[in-house]
LODRENMAR-244177 format. One line per field, with one value per residue (C-alpha): residue number from 1; residue in one letter; z, y, x. Coordinates in pm, 1 decimal, padded with zeros to 6 digits. Each point is the difference from the previous one (the first is absolute). Layout:
<sites>
pos: c(NUM,...)
code: c(A,...)
Z: c(Z,...)
Y: c(Y,...)
X: c(X,...)
</sites>
This chain:
<sites>
pos: c(1,2,3,4,5,6,7,8,9,10,11,12,13,14,15,16,17,18,19,20,21,22,23,24,25,26,27,28,29,30,31,32,33,34,35,36,37,38,39,40,41,42,43,44,45,46,47,48,49,50,51,52,53,54,55,56,57,58,59,60,61,62,63,64,65,66,67,68,69,70,71,72,73,74,75,76,77,78,79,80,81,82,83,84,85,86,87,88,89,90,91,92,93,94,95,96,97,98,99,100,101,102,103,104,105,106,107,108,109,110,111,112,113,114,115,116,117,118,119,120,121,122,123,124,125,126,127,128,129,130,131,132,133,134,135,136,137,138,139,140,141,142,143,144,145,146,147,148,149,150,151,152,153,154,155,156,157,158,159,160,161,162,163,164,165,166,167,168,169,170,171,172,173,174,175,176,177,178,179,180,181,182,183,184,185,186,187,188,189,190,191,192,193,194,195,196,197,198,199,200,201,202,203,204,205,206,207,208,209,210,211,212,213,214,215,216,217,218,219,220,221,222,223,224,225,226,227,228,229,230,231,232,233,234,235,236,237,238,239,240,241,242,243,244,245,246,247,248,249,250,251,252,253,254,255,256,257,258,259,260,261,262,263,264,265,266,267,268,269,270,271,272,273,274,275,276,277,278,279,280,281,282,283,284,285,286,287,288,289,290,291,292,293,294,295,296,297,298,299,300,301,302,303,304,305,306,307,308,309,310,311,312,313,314,315,316,317,318,319,320,321,322,323,324,325,326,327,328,329,330,331,332,333,334,335,336,337,338,339,340,341,342,343,344,345,346,347,348,349,350,351,352,353,354,355,356,357,358,359,360,361,362,363,364,365,366,367,368,369,370,371,372,373,374,375,376,377,378,379,380,381,382,383,384,385,386,387,388,389,390,391,392,393,394,395,396,397,398,399,400,401,402,403,404,405,406,407,408,409,410,411,412,413,414,415,416,417,418,419,420,421,422,423,424,425,426,427,428,429,430,431,432,433,434,435,436,437,438,439,440,441,442,443,444,445,446,447,448,449,450,451,452,453,454,455,456,457,458,459,460,461,462,463,464,465,466,467,468,469,470,471,472,473,474,475,476,477,478,479,480,481,482,483,484,485,486,487,488,489,490,491,492,493,494,495,496,497,498,499,500,501,502,503,504,505,506,507,508,509,510,511,512,513,514,515,516,517,518,519,520,521,522,523,524,525,526,527,528)
code: c(M,R,K,S,R,V,I,A,A,A,T,A,L,V,V,A,G,L,G,L,T,A,C,S,S,G,G,G,G,S,A,E,S,G,E,L,R,L,G,I,D,E,P,K,S,L,I,P,A,N,T,T,E,S,E,G,A,A,V,L,E,R,L,Y,V,G,L,Y,T,Y,N,P,D,G,S,L,K,P,V,I,A,E,S,E,P,Q,S,K,D,S,K,T,W,T,I,K,I,Q,E,G,W,E,F,Q,N,G,E,K,I,T,A,D,T,F,V,K,S,W,N,F,A,A,Y,G,A,N,A,N,T,G,A,G,F,F,S,K,I,A,G,F,E,D,V,Q,G,E,K,P,K,S,K,E,M,S,G,L,K,A,K,D,D,T,T,L,E,V,T,L,T,N,E,F,V,G,F,P,V,T,L,G,Y,Q,V,F,A,P,V,A,D,A,C,L,E,D,I,K,A,C,N,D,K,P,I,G,N,G,P,Y,E,M,D,G,K,W,K,H,K,E,S,I,T,V,K,Q,W,K,A,F,K,G,E,K,P,N,I,K,K,T,F,F,K,I,Y,T,G,D,S,T,A,Y,P,D,F,E,A,G,K,I,D,I,S,G,I,P,S,E,K,Y,E,E,A,K,Q,E,Y,G,D,D,I,I,Q,E,K,T,A,N,T,W,G,M,A,F,P,S,N,D,K,N,Y,K,D,P,D,V,R,K,A,F,S,M,A,I,D,R,D,A,Y,I,K,G,T,F,Q,G,R,Y,E,T,A,N,S,W,T,P,P,I,I,P,G,Y,K,A,D,T,C,G,D,T,C,V,F,N,K,K,E,A,K,K,L,L,D,S,T,D,F,P,Q,D,E,K,V,V,L,W,T,T,P,G,P,G,E,D,Y,T,K,K,L,G,D,M,I,K,D,N,L,G,L,E,Y,E,L,E,S,L,E,W,A,D,F,L,Q,K,R,T,D,H,E,I,T,G,P,Y,L,S,G,W,V,P,D,Y,P,L,N,E,D,Y,L,A,P,L,Y,G,N,G,P,E,N,N,F,G,Y,Y,N,K,D,F,E,A,A,L,Q,A,G,D,T,A,K,D,L,D,A,A,E,L,K,Y,Q,E,A,E,E,M,L,A,D,D,P,P,L,A,P,I,W,I,E,S,T,A,T,L,L,G,D,R,V,D,T,K,T,Y,K,R,N,P,I,L,G,G,F,D,I,Y,K,L,K,L,T,E)
Z: c(05445.0,-00137.4,00193.5,00279.1,00306.4,00419.1,00088.9,00306.0,00165.2,00234.5,-00376.6,-00201.9,00034.8,00062.5,-00406.5,-00235.5,-00316.3,-00000.9,-00111.3,00244.0,00185.5,00327.0,00061.4,-00156.2,00191.4,-00078.6,00182.7,00184.7,-00219.9,-00368.9,-00221.1,-00304.9,-00298.3,-00193.2,00289.9,00136.9,00338.5,00135.5,00384.6,00069.6,00282.7,00100.8,-00265.0,00100.1,-00284.7,-00316.7,-00177.6,-00235.2,00131.3,00331.0,-00091.4,00009.6,00176.2,-00112.6,00126.5,-00123.9,-00276.6,-00080.3,-00014.0,-00201.6,-00283.6,-00061.6,00030.8,-00144.1,-00352.2,-00090.6,-00236.4,-00024.8,00114.5,-00025.4,-00283.0,00114.0,-00090.5,00215.2,-00298.5,00046.4,-00168.3,-00083.6,00106.4,00057.7,-00204.9,-00395.6,00032.2,00162.9,00222.0,-00266.3,00089.0,-00196.4,00316.2,00247.5,00261.5,-00214.8,-00108.5,-00162.7,-00002.0,-00221.3,00158.3,-00162.4,-00047.5,00129.1,00363.7,00276.8,00407.4,00124.1,00125.4,-00422.9,00044.0,-00279.9,00024.4,-00171.1,00025.6,00264.6,00216.1,-00002.4,00127.7,00307.8,00102.7,-00036.1,00178.3,00307.9,00020.2,00035.7,00241.0,00342.5,00154.9,-00136.2,00150.9,-00208.0,00021.9,-00376.8,-00049.5,-00038.8,-00292.9,-00195.9,00158.1,-00324.1,-00195.7,-00004.7,00309.0,00268.3,00275.6,-00044.3,00122.9,00289.3,00372.4,00192.3,-00130.5,-00422.3,-00256.8,-00221.1,-00047.1,-00297.9,-00219.4,-00196.8,-00195.0,-00088.2,-00338.0,-00171.5,-00332.8,-00102.0,00065.6,-00166.4,00089.4,00315.0,00032.6,00282.3,00096.0,00270.0,00193.5,-00111.3,-00334.8,00147.7,-00330.7,00211.9,00053.7,-00181.3,00108.8,00320.1,-00129.4,00018.9,00390.1,00136.8,00200.4,-00336.7,-00096.6,-00088.9,00336.7,-00077.9,00089.8,00238.2,00159.1,00050.0,00183.9,00189.1,00052.9,00361.5,-00175.5,-00374.1,00302.2,00107.2,-00349.0,-00337.3,-00289.5,-00170.1,-00395.9,-00026.9,-00104.5,00329.7,00233.2,00389.3,00047.6,00376.2,00187.9,00173.8,00265.3,00270.3,00100.8,-00112.7,-00418.6,-00317.3,-00270.6,-00346.0,-00340.0,-00394.4,-00100.0,-00361.4,-00171.1,00039.2,-00353.8,00121.0,-00029.1,00172.8,00276.1,00017.5,00404.2,00078.8,00313.1,00286.7,00379.6,00232.5,00333.3,00209.5,00343.7,00270.6,00286.0,-00066.6,-00207.9,-00285.9,-00389.8,-00034.6,00259.1,-00244.5,-00266.9,00111.2,00008.9,-00314.9,00100.3,-00146.9,-00364.6,00012.4,00250.7,00113.7,00204.2,00392.6,00069.0,00206.1,-00161.5,-00354.3,00137.2,00012.7,-00278.0,-00219.2,00084.3,-00040.7,-00365.8,-00162.8,-00315.7,00071.6,00180.4,-00237.1,00052.0,-00157.5,00018.4,00124.7,00045.2,00374.9,00207.2,00405.1,00304.5,00277.0,-00014.5,00246.6,00105.3,-00115.7,00206.3,00365.1,00145.6,00082.7,-00342.6,-00195.6,00044.3,-00349.2,00174.0,00254.7,-00357.4,-00187.8,00404.7,-00016.7,-00359.5,00009.1,00290.3,-00205.4,-00102.0,-00284.0,-00166.0,00389.3,00013.3,-00345.5,00064.6,00346.2,-00082.9,-00358.8,-00080.0,-00201.8,-00285.2,-00020.2,-00157.7,00202.1,-00040.8,-00072.2,-00189.6,00072.4,-00312.5,-00115.7,-00282.8,-00205.5,-00031.8,-00306.5,00143.6,00296.9,00057.2,00284.8,00308.8,00038.3,00367.9,00010.7,00325.6,00186.8,-00118.5,00069.7,00377.5,00223.1,00345.6,00123.0,-00198.8,00076.0,00318.0,00013.6,-00208.4,00274.7,00194.0,-00135.7,00007.0,00275.6,-00005.1,00317.1,00062.7,00331.0,-00149.2,-00185.8,-00297.4,-00166.9,-00314.3,-00137.0,-00131.0,-00059.3,00080.8,-00133.3,-00210.3,-00013.7,00382.6,-00044.1,-00313.4,00241.2,00260.0,-00189.9,-00091.7,00366.3,00088.9,-00231.0,00139.9,00425.4,-00137.3,-00232.5,00166.7,00338.4,-00005.5,00150.7,-00145.2,00027.1,-00275.8,-00013.4,-00201.0,-00263.9,-00170.6,-00389.2,-00034.2,00399.1,-00106.8,-00354.0,00178.4,00281.5,-00283.9,-00218.4,00323.7,00132.7,00297.4,-00101.4,00295.1,-00173.6,-00270.9,-00169.5,-00296.0,-00341.7,-00304.1,-00357.8,-00353.6,-00341.1,-00069.9,-00307.0,-00143.6,00030.4,00214.2,00157.2,00161.8,00269.5,00073.9,-00080.3,00181.0,00305.9,00085.9,-00219.2,00047.8,-00058.1,00117.6,00177.2,00188.3,00337.0,00088.2,00074.0,-00243.9,-00191.8,-00151.0,-00177.2,-00266.3,-00072.9,-00075.1,-00257.1,-00141.7,-00043.1,-00193.6,-00220.4,-00088.8,-00057.3,-00260.1,-00216.2,-00374.1,00039.7,00202.1,-00094.5,00119.5,00343.5,00122.3,00000.5,00226.0,00228.3,00096.8,00076.8,00222.9,00189.0,-00003.5,00256.3,00242.6,00112.9,00249.2,00064.6,-00014.3,00093.1,-00066.7,00095.1,-00345.9,00089.1,-00218.7,-00315.0,-00056.2,-00190.2,-00012.2,00129.7,-00145.4,00056.2,-00270.6,00102.2,-00223.4,-00048.8,-00214.2,-00351.2,00047.0,-00390.3,00024.6,00334.4,-00181.0,00260.6,-00100.1,00038.2,00146.9,00164.7,00178.2,-00016.3,-00235.3,-00321.4,00148.5,-00380.3,-00100.0,00321.9,-00004.3,00233.4,-00128.7,00077.3)
Y: c(00482.8,00022.3,-00328.8,-00082.1,-00118.1,-00005.2,00290.1,00140.0,-00101.0,00415.5,00140.6,-00119.2,-00066.8,00311.2,00004.2,-00247.6,00278.7,00108.4,-00322.6,-00021.1,00300.0,-00112.8,00373.9,00367.9,00225.2,00329.6,00255.6,00179.5,00310.3,00107.4,-00167.0,00110.7,-00046.4,-00272.5,-00140.9,-00381.0,-00000.3,-00412.2,-00191.1,-00333.4,-00172.7,00012.6,-00234.0,-00293.2,00039.5,00211.0,-00265.3,-00227.1,-00358.6,00138.7,00118.9,-00242.5,00262.1,00252.9,00302.9,00019.6,-00186.3,00371.6,00167.1,-00274.0,-00006.7,00360.0,-00046.1,-00368.7,-00098.7,-00401.3,-00220.2,-00032.3,00165.3,-00110.3,00173.2,00019.8,-00329.2,-00218.7,-00000.3,00068.8,00314.4,00054.1,00302.2,-00043.9,-00340.2,-00055.1,-00258.0,-00275.0,-00293.8,-00319.1,-00325.6,-00340.5,-00252.2,00302.0,-00105.7,00235.5,00368.8,00252.7,00360.4,00259.6,00358.1,00332.9,00228.3,00394.1,-00089.9,00141.9,00092.8,00327.5,00030.1,-00115.0,-00314.4,-00261.8,-00295.9,-00246.4,-00382.1,-00063.5,00313.6,-00272.7,-00307.8,00187.7,00179.6,-00363.1,-00104.0,00216.2,-00002.8,-00413.3,00013.5,-00166.1,00244.3,00281.5,-00108.5,00159.3,-00037.9,-00086.1,-00195.7,-00317.5,00148.5,-00180.1,-00296.5,-00151.1,00069.1,-00219.8,-00009.5,00181.2,-00243.7,00080.2,00331.6,-00076.3,-00083.4,00152.9,-00154.0,00012.9,-00199.7,00296.8,00414.3,-00094.8,-00257.1,-00165.5,00032.6,00374.9,00054.3,00272.0,-00034.1,00309.2,00358.3,-00026.8,-00363.4,-00194.7,-00345.5,-00112.8,-00376.7,-00122.9,-00355.3,-00098.2,00093.5,00305.4,00107.1,00289.6,00163.1,00246.5,00195.6,00036.1,00206.5,00307.9,-00032.1,00296.2,-00251.1,-00099.2,00384.2,00051.4,00166.9,00212.7,-00035.1,00277.5,-00129.6,-00407.0,00163.0,00186.1,-00096.9,00213.8,00305.8,-00132.6,-00061.6,00383.6,00117.4,-00267.6,00042.8,-00121.7,-00040.5,00139.4,00342.2,00153.7,00057.2,00049.1,00353.9,-00013.0,-00274.7,-00232.1,00221.4,-00318.9,-00038.7,00371.8,00010.2,-00095.9,00201.5,-00051.8,00200.7,-00013.0,-00168.3,00185.7,-00264.0,-00300.0,-00216.8,-00116.8,00194.6,00335.5,00033.3,00365.2,00022.9,00186.6,-00070.7,-00315.9,00094.6,-00285.7,00071.4,-00250.3,-00136.2,-00134.1,-00120.4,-00048.6,00339.6,00033.4,00242.5,00027.4,00312.6,00141.4,-00052.8,00178.1,00333.7,-00003.1,-00133.3,-00312.0,-00126.1,-00320.0,-00216.2,-00257.8,-00008.4,-00137.5,-00290.3,00212.1,00336.2,-00199.4,00094.6,00354.4,00073.1,-00190.3,00253.9,00294.5,-00124.0,-00266.6,-00091.9,00157.4,-00330.8,-00187.7,-00373.3,-00248.9,-00428.8,-00061.0,-00282.1,00047.3,-00275.0,-00042.0,-00268.4,-00102.7,-00117.4,-00301.4,-00111.6,-00320.2,-00061.4,00087.7,-00288.5,00123.0,00022.8,-00238.4,-00264.5,00045.7,-00036.7,00313.4,00218.7,-00126.4,00092.5,00345.3,00061.3,-00148.4,00170.6,00329.6,00114.1,00173.5,00132.6,00190.8,00054.6,00205.6,00160.8,00125.4,00086.2,00120.7,00122.1,-00310.3,00125.3,-00244.8,-00345.8,-00299.3,-00211.0,-00394.4,-00072.0,00102.9,00175.2,00229.7,00054.4,00288.6,-00261.2,-00228.1,-00379.2,00126.1,-00277.0,00105.7,-00237.7,-00196.1,00068.7,-00160.9,-00093.5,00145.9,00350.4,-00083.4,00172.5,-00296.9,00132.2,-00377.6,-00201.0,00218.9,-00085.0,-00291.2,-00036.3,00184.2,-00206.5,-00319.2,00198.6,00047.3,00385.8,00161.0,00169.0,00096.2,00264.8,00377.9,-00047.6,00234.9,00261.5,00177.1,00346.5,00312.7,00298.5,00219.7,-00166.4,-00327.2,-00022.9,00035.7,-00188.7,-00295.1,00093.6,-00119.3,-00263.2,-00139.3,00089.3,-00262.1,-00236.7,00092.0,-00082.6,-00304.2,-00186.6,00081.9,00145.9,00298.5,00256.5,00251.5,00210.2,00135.7,00229.2,00110.2,00255.1,-00098.5,-00078.1,-00194.2,-00235.3,-00034.0,-00111.1,-00185.5,-00233.8,-00021.5,-00190.7,-00168.6,00108.5,00062.0,-00229.5,00062.4,00126.6,00333.1,00163.5,-00078.8,00165.1,-00090.3,00215.0,-00201.7,00042.6,-00131.2,-00132.5,-00350.4,-00213.7,-00150.7,00266.4,00041.3,-00337.5,-00134.5,00324.9,00021.5,-00352.0,-00193.2,00009.2,00309.1,00359.4,00149.6,-00325.4,00178.4,-00278.2,-00253.3,-00217.1,-00306.5,-00297.1,-00206.0,-00140.8,00432.2,00024.6,-00302.4,00132.1,00314.1,-00151.8,-00152.4,00293.8,00210.7,-00297.6,-00017.5,00037.7,00387.1,00287.5,-00143.5,-00375.8,00139.5,00257.9,-00393.4,-00179.9,00325.5,00010.3,-00379.6,00152.9,00207.0,-00175.4,-00210.2,00291.8,-00045.1,-00288.1,00178.2,00316.6,00277.1,00265.8,00046.3,00227.6,00249.7,00293.9,00169.7,00385.4,00216.6,00293.2,00375.5,00272.8,00351.1,00195.1,00477.1,00225.1,00048.5,-00349.6,-00045.1,-00284.0,-00045.9,-00137.9,-00246.2,-00317.1,-00301.0,-00296.7,-00256.0,-00308.3,00159.1,00263.3,00352.1,00275.2,00057.4,00220.9,00131.8,00051.3,00238.9,00358.1,00329.2,00307.8,00195.5)
X: c(02415.6,-00009.5,00120.1,-00101.5,00014.2,-00101.3,-00198.4,-00026.8,-00215.0,-00110.4,00012.8,-00081.8,-00379.9,-00010.3,00160.8,-00165.5,00044.7,00364.7,00153.8,00292.3,-00030.5,-00149.8,-00111.2,00066.4,00054.1,00170.8,00308.6,-00236.1,-00106.7,00064.5,00148.5,00288.2,-00119.4,-00008.2,00056.2,-00239.4,-00051.7,-00056.3,00061.4,00143.9,00058.6,00379.4,00163.5,00210.9,00271.2,00096.6,00160.8,-00214.7,00094.7,-00101.0,-00306.5,-00256.7,-00265.6,-00272.8,00168.9,00356.1,-00123.3,-00198.7,00319.1,00224.0,-00244.6,00102.6,00411.1,-00015.3,-00053.7,00019.8,00062.8,-00373.3,-00330.7,-00329.3,-00300.3,-00359.5,-00104.3,00269.1,00231.3,00395.0,00074.9,00416.3,00162.8,00415.0,-00015.1,-00102.4,-00221.5,-00212.2,00216.0,00045.1,00066.1,-00019.2,-00013.6,-00181.3,00309.6,00301.9,-00117.5,00133.2,-00075.8,00155.7,00011.4,00007.0,00379.0,-00041.1,-00082.8,00187.7,-00117.2,-00006.7,00407.3,00094.2,00034.4,-00100.8,-00252.8,00139.5,-00091.0,00217.0,-00172.4,-00269.6,00282.4,00162.2,-00358.7,-00154.0,00262.7,-00037.4,-00378.2,00066.6,00321.7,-00137.6,00226.5,-00159.9,-00362.8,-00192.7,-00367.1,-00021.1,00285.3,-00272.0,-00056.9,00301.8,-00098.9,-00068.9,00370.5,00275.1,00193.5,-00207.2,00067.1,00402.0,-00053.7,-00158.0,00059.4,00241.5,00317.9,-00151.1,00179.8,00012.8,-00076.3,-00157.5,-00239.6,00120.8,-00388.1,00159.8,00196.6,00024.4,00108.1,00077.2,-00053.6,-00390.0,-00094.5,-00105.8,-00011.7,-00172.3,-00042.6,-00216.1,-00017.0,-00282.6,-00248.7,-00214.5,-00266.6,-00115.8,00400.4,-00087.7,-00266.4,00204.9,00258.4,-00230.1,-00009.6,00230.8,00230.1,00163.6,00076.9,00427.7,00206.7,00311.0,00323.7,00021.3,-00294.7,00146.1,00308.9,-00176.4,-00382.8,-00057.7,00107.4,-00221.5,-00320.0,-00024.4,00092.7,-00065.8,00209.2,-00263.6,-00084.1,-00369.1,-00210.5,00094.1,00305.9,-00005.0,-00008.3,00212.6,00038.3,-00308.2,-00091.7,-00096.8,-00366.7,00017.3,-00049.8,00119.1,00011.4,00114.4,00075.3,-00011.4,00298.2,00023.3,00228.3,-00216.6,-00023.0,-00354.7,-00354.6,00051.0,-00284.6,-00182.1,00060.2,00295.8,-00004.7,-00146.2,00022.5,-00078.4,-00135.5,00121.0,-00272.2,00070.5,-00239.1,-00326.8,-00026.8,-00173.8,00004.3,-00367.6,00009.4,00218.3,-00182.7,-00273.6,00180.2,00151.4,00394.2,00015.1,-00131.1,-00105.1,-00190.9,-00161.6,-00258.3,-00064.1,-00258.8,-00100.4,-00082.7,-00099.4,-00327.2,00022.3,00274.3,-00241.3,-00309.2,00231.5,00177.1,-00168.3,00036.3,00336.8,00175.6,00143.4,-00096.1,00137.2,00068.9,00342.1,00207.7,00087.1,-00094.6,-00042.6,-00036.0,00107.6,00400.2,00089.5,00365.8,00014.3,00374.8,-00176.3,-00088.2,-00408.4,-00044.9,00190.6,-00376.2,-00167.3,-00325.5,00068.2,00067.3,-00297.8,-00229.5,00143.5,-00090.3,-00318.0,-00104.9,00045.8,-00377.8,00136.1,-00307.6,-00039.0,00365.4,-00042.6,-00292.7,00067.5,00391.9,-00074.2,-00326.3,-00030.6,00214.5,00257.6,-00066.6,00081.0,00275.3,-00136.6,00371.2,00354.8,00082.2,-00283.9,-00198.4,00177.4,00267.4,00107.4,-00010.6,-00308.9,-00225.5,-00276.5,-00063.8,00297.2,-00051.5,-00301.7,-00182.1,00366.2,-00140.4,-00363.0,-00100.9,-00153.6,00020.0,-00061.1,00225.2,00286.4,-00110.2,00031.4,00328.4,00218.7,-00193.4,00229.6,00300.3,00255.2,00026.7,-00042.1,-00339.8,00085.2,00239.9,-00010.2,00064.4,00230.9,-00084.3,00236.0,-00029.3,00146.8,-00132.8,-00338.0,-00280.1,00144.8,-00011.9,-00389.0,-00020.7,00234.4,-00284.6,-00264.4,00122.0,00109.3,-00307.9,-00158.3,00261.1,-00167.9,-00336.4,00012.2,00319.0,-00040.8,00341.8,00128.0,00240.5,00238.0,00197.2,00394.7,00034.3,00385.0,00028.5,00019.0,00389.2,00018.8,-00244.3,00146.6,00291.3,-00126.8,-00213.9,00334.6,00159.8,-00274.1,-00144.5,-00315.2,-00241.7,-00328.2,-00257.6,00041.7,-00137.0,00216.4,-00036.5,00107.9,00000.4,00197.4,00357.1,-00111.1,-00321.1,-00025.3,-00196.5,00334.6,00083.7,-00221.1,00129.6,00387.1,00070.5,-00198.0,-00011.8,00200.1,00351.4,00058.9,00095.9,-00308.0,-00067.6,00010.3,-00278.1,00259.2,-00224.2,00088.9,-00218.9,00249.3,-00363.9,-00009.5,00326.2,-00077.4,-00263.3,00187.3,00216.1,-00230.7,-00093.8,00331.8,00117.7,-00345.8,00019.8,-00094.9,-00165.7,-00376.8,00081.6,00207.8,-00264.1,-00275.0,00311.9,00019.4,-00377.7,00093.6,00226.4,-00236.1,-00272.7,00290.4,-00059.9,-00300.2,00019.7,00425.5,-00085.8,00346.0,-00312.4,-00332.4,-00169.3,-00244.7,-00063.6,00131.7,-00021.7,-00117.2,00105.1,-00115.8,00245.9,-00011.9,00203.0,00050.4,-00095.2,00435.7,-00053.5,-00116.5,-00255.7,00016.0,00307.4,-00019.7,00026.4,-00018.3,00171.9,-00270.0,00144.3,00278.1,-00142.3,00252.8,-00077.8,00232.6,00278.2,00102.9,-00396.3,-00142.9,00041.5,-00084.4,-00276.5,00282.9)
</sites>
């Protein structure tokens, strides 16, 4: 992931099995020896602090490594760090860093590298989408706004080259768990001096380096970096073809032009007949729901959002759209994530046409106006239309679709210019139920819903200051239950994979992280 984040609505639904890549595709012909061919939508960015969506993340996990990554059970695995962060009070944390790590331009990686990288990430004028993940660090507020008080957070200190000290504004027992997320990756000084150039050709520190520049809306190619200090991957090169519009990669897979592919829902039954047991099906932590712009005047009333949620027949929708392959969501956190609690959504996630209409009628929602449903081109349009049909049938509301390219949609969402419901997917940045709550609906980095609930914020804070992670998870469950009466998003389904591996992929080496979803880029081999 194996950090995860917002998923492209148009195509990630096509590929529940590729981890971060929203679809897979090839270069349009035969591959070079040792080259893996995948596909993505156009990324929004290739700067770690500005990459909180699935497409850029698929590339960055090859170009960058951070202090930690995650083991298959969700536990922290040190990479650049020597060991897990240490703290006596859950407020001041000490991280020891190994010597000998460097960037692909020869710059050494020290504790000060992380201080500079994280200050760049958090500085408000830089407008990084991952800035909010640094919000718990002391001094974060001082680097925000049009006229920041400071360019550096007071809570970051390099005690020496191998000792990083992080002081938080308040206790946060889950802080170590967050540090495997990609926004915390180090960035070279040369990149900080010219972000635009580094965005097109990143200077990473990971197992792969760029092979040429990012060809926008065409492709990205990465090749093995031979001087990488960590575990060496088996595959020499990875080619990402970039898809735009409503094109998908599955036809390329069938033509032998790509190596790994998910299956479009409308092709699933046909694929099942053709490929049978070769389809890899596994549970995931990928959740989907109907999100609401809570800041919009028509959706400020929680009862409006509850009415929309109760008007969705989830079982019928999943059966009709995904052939019943996916699990119905009755909570905001999925079962596979530590801290999951069943049925936190309660009656708000139970289909009840009569009560939904009655509830909507009790509000000031303009029922004589068309509901605008926002989406992106491709399969996502069809999935959104089917939700629109349910809203029309069960609430008596007419609707229309507003379709934007993925990058444009993200920008509109960031700018709070979305004026109606839309499908929103989420996979974890880190394995803790808090990650399905605070970053999305709290005062966090992905709260583009315009949502705020002071009681919910207080409940999250109670989790942050708990004595240990077990106690924290229980407090976060209490916060999650509050969303049932004031839902910023109506949970609908939890994905499972439907992945196909081409003849060039050694199937025995395809290992998927059961919590974070991506396949292991180090273990995978090609048969050639």
